[in-house]
Structures are given as C-alpha cells and as structure tokens.
C-alpha positions as CSV (number, residue, x, y, z in Angstrom):
1,X,30.4,23.2,-2.7
2,X,29.9,20.9,0.3
3,X,26.3,20.2,-0.9
4,X,27.6,19.3,-4.4
5,X,30.2,16.9,-3.0
6,X,27.7,15.4,-0.5
7,X,25.2,15.0,-3.4
8,X,27.8,13.3,-5.6
9,X,28.9,11.1,-2.8
10,X,25.3,10.1,-2.0
11,X,24.7,9.3,-5.7
12,X,27.9,7.2,-5.8
13,X,26.8,5.3,-2.7
14,X,23.3,4.7,-4.0
15,X,24.6,3.5,-7.4
16,X,27.2,1.2,-5.8
17,X,24.6,-0.3,-3.5
18,X,22.4,-1.2,-6.4
19,X,23.1,-4.9,-7.0
20,X,22.7,-6.8,-10.2
21,X,20.1,-9.5,-10.0
22,X,21.6,-12.6,-11.7
23,X,20.3,-16.2,-11.9
24,X,20.9,-19.2,-14.0
25,X,19.0,-22.2,-15.2
26,X,20.0,-25.7,-16.2
27,X,18.7,-25.7,-19.8
28,X,18.8,-29.4,-20.2
29,X,16.9,-30.1,-17.1
30,X,14.2,-27.5,-17.9
31,X,13.7,-28.7,-21.5
32,X,13.8,-32.4,-20.6
33,X,11.4,-32.1,-17.7
34,X,9.0,-29.7,-19.5
35,X,5.7,-31.4,-20.0
36,X,5.2,-30.2,-23.5
37,X,8.5,-31.8,-24.5
38,X,7.4,-35.1,-22.9
39,X,4.2,-34.9,-24.9
40,X,6.1,-34.3,-28.1
41,X,8.3,-37.3,-27.4
42,X,5.3,-39.4,-26.6
43,X,3.6,-38.3,-29.9
44,X,6.7,-39.2,-31.9
45,X,7.2,-42.4,-30.1
46,X,3.7,-43.5,-31.2
47,X,4.5,-42.4,-34.8
48,X,7.8,-44.3,-34.8
49,X,6.1,-47.5,-33.4
50,X,3.4,-47.3,-36.1
51,X,6.0,-46.7,-38.8
52,X,8.1,-49.7,-37.5
53,X,5.0,-52.0,-37.5
54,X,4.2,-50.9,-41.1
55,X,7.8,-51.4,-42.2
56,X,8.0,-54.8,-40.6
57,X,4.8,-56.0,-42.1
58,X,5.8,-54.8,-45.5
59,X,9.2,-56.4,-45.1
60,X,7.6,-59.7,-44.2
61,X,5.3,-59.5,-47.2
62,X,8.3,-58.8,-49.4
63,X,10.2,-61.7,-47.9
64,X,7.2,-64.0,-48.6
65,X,7.2,-62.7,-52.2
66,X,10.9,-63.6,-52.5
67,X,10.4,-67.1,-51.1
68,X,7.5,-67.6,-53.5
69,X,9.7,-66.4,-56.3
70,X,12.4,-68.9,-55.3
71,X,10.0,-71.8,-55.5
72,X,8.5,-70.5,-58.7
73,X,11.8,-69.7,-60.4
74,X,12.8,-73.4,-60.5
75,X,10.1,-74.0,-63.1
76,X,10.8,-70.8,-65.1
77,X,13.1,-70.0,-67.9
78,X,16.3,-68.3,-66.9
79,X,15.3,-65.0,-68.6
80,X,11.8,-65.0,-67.1
81,X,13.3,-65.8,-63.6
82,X,15.8,-62.9,-64.1
83,X,13.1,-60.6,-65.2
84,X,10.9,-61.4,-62.2
85,X,13.9,-61.2,-59.9
86,X,14.7,-57.7,-61.2
87,X,11.1,-56.6,-60.6
88,X,11.3,-57.9,-57.1
89,X,14.6,-56.1,-56.4
90,X,13.1,-52.9,-57.9
91,X,10.1,-53.2,-55.6
92,X,12.5,-53.6,-52.7
93,X,14.5,-50.6,-53.6
94,X,11.4,-48.5,-54.1
95,X,10.1,-49.6,-50.6
96,X,13.5,-48.8,-49.0
97,X,13.4,-45.3,-50.5
98,X,9.8,-44.8,-49.3
99,X,10.8,-45.9,-45.8
100,X,13.8,-43.6,-45.8
101,X,11.6,-40.7,-46.8
102,X,9.1,-41.5,-44.1
103,X,11.9,-41.7,-41.5
104,X,13.4,-38.4,-42.6
105,X,9.9,-36.8,-42.5
106,X,9.3,-38.0,-38.9
107,X,12.7,-36.8,-37.9
108,X,12.2,-33.4,-39.6
109,X,8.8,-32.9,-38.0
110,X,10.1,-33.9,-34.6
111,X,13.1,-31.6,-34.8
112,X,10.9,-28.7,-36.0
113,X,8.6,-29.1,-32.9
114,X,11.6,-29.4,-30.6
115,X,13.2,-26.3,-32.1
116,X,9.9,-24.4,-31.7
117,X,9.7,-25.6,-28.1
118,X,13.2,-24.4,-27.4
119,X,12.4,-21.0,-28.9
120,X,9.3,-20.9,-26.7
121,X,11.3,-21.6,-23.6
122,X,13.9,-18.9,-24.4
123,X,11.1,-16.4,-24.9
124,X,9.5,-17.5,-21.7
125,X,12.7,-17.1,-19.7
126,X,13.3,-13.7,-21.2
127,X,9.8,-12.6,-20.3
128,X,10.3,-14.0,-16.8
129,X,13.5,-12.2,-16.4
130,X,12.0,-8.8,-17.3
131,X,9.0,-9.4,-15.1
132,X,11.2,-10.3,-12.1
133,X,13.8,-7.6,-12.7
134,X,16.7,-9.9,-13.4
135,X,19.8,-8.2,-14.9
136,X,20.9,-11.6,-16.3
137,X,19.6,-15.1,-16.5
138,X,22.4,-17.4,-17.6
139,X,22.0,-20.9,-19.0
140,X,24.0,-24.0,-18.4
141,X,23.9,-27.6,-19.5
142,X,26.1,-30.7,-19.6
143,X,26.9,-30.1,-23.3
144,X,27.6,-26.3,-23.1
145,X,28.3,-24.9,-19.7
146,X,28.1,-21.1,-19.6
147,X,28.0,-21.2,-15.8
148,X,30.9,-22.9,-14.2
149,X,29.7,-22.3,-10.7
150,X,26.7,-20.7,-9.2
151,X,25.1,-20.6,-5.8
152,X,22.2,-23.0,-5.6
153,X,19.9,-20.2,-4.5
154,X,20.6,-18.5,-7.9
155,X,19.4,-21.6,-9.8
156,X,15.9,-20.8,-10.9
157,X,15.4,-23.9,-13.0
158,X,12.6,-25.3,-10.8
159,X,10.8,-21.9,-10.8
160,X,11.0,-21.7,-14.6
161,X,10.0,-25.3,-15.1
162,X,7.0,-24.9,-12.7
163,X,5.9,-21.7,-14.5
164,X,6.3,-23.3,-17.9
165,X,4.3,-26.3,-17.0
166,X,1.5,-24.1,-15.5
167,X,1.5,-22.0,-18.7
168,X,1.4,-25.2,-20.8
169,X,-1.6,-26.6,-18.8
170,X,-3.5,-23.3,-19.5
171,X,-2.9,-23.7,-23.3
C-alpha cells in the first residue's frame, strides 16, 4: 500500500513539475520585417508606378484631345460638336473603367500574395512550435492583442523572423 501511495505521489510530483513551454510573437513585426513581404511590396510598388505613368500619359493625351476639340468645335455645327463631345466623353468613361479595373486587379493580386504569405508564416510558426516542443505560441499585434503582457524572454519574434528569412533565402 505504501508503494502504491509513494508511486502515485511520485507521479503527481513529476506531472506537476512538467512545465508548459509558452512563447509569443509580434505578428505585425514578423510580417512587416519578413524579407518576402518587403519583396512583394517592392514588386507592387513598381507595378503601381508603371500604372500611374500609363494613366497620367493617357490622361494628358485625353486632355490634349479635349483642347483640340474645343478649338475645332468653334468652327463646327452644334450637332457635330455635340456628337464629337459625346464621343470624347464616352472615350473618357471607357478609360476610367479600364483604369479602375487595372487598379482593382493590382490590389487583388497584391492581397492574394500577402494572404498567401501570412498563411505561410502561420504554417512556419506551427512547424517551429512542434519542432521546439512549445505547448503554445501566442500572437500579438497593435491591431489585435492576444497577449496583454509577456516576459521579453518569451518573445520569439526575432527567432521566427530570422528563421523565416533564412528559409526564404534558400527558396
């Protein structure tokens, strides 16, 4: 009987001594400092700059067309001037729709890549947690703070970021 009580007591002590391994990461910091995200932002910054140049040059050409129309309309009949003006306005509306579609496509493509990147980071953190025997890895950010306080030694943001960037360089 003493052996059974001693065995149970030993088991209780061993179980109670086992500590949970808990850490947290600053999601915003990790994502924003991740090199792949910086590369995605750079890629889309270039696309946006090219789009803006294209839009501006087409806008200037349309403005020149309108100025030419104004000069030409003085020697036209009212119905011909109205007809040409309507054609010019229709061209402007068509270009605006085209620009809007291009903006939406750039935004959609960018968001798709960022969403994929976030999913990749979550998968990476989960794998890192399993490999390093964490019970929990919590996430925090300015927008949504799941961790109100944590000891700085439990913040593994730098470790995760470094490992992510090393993994990205290999790809």
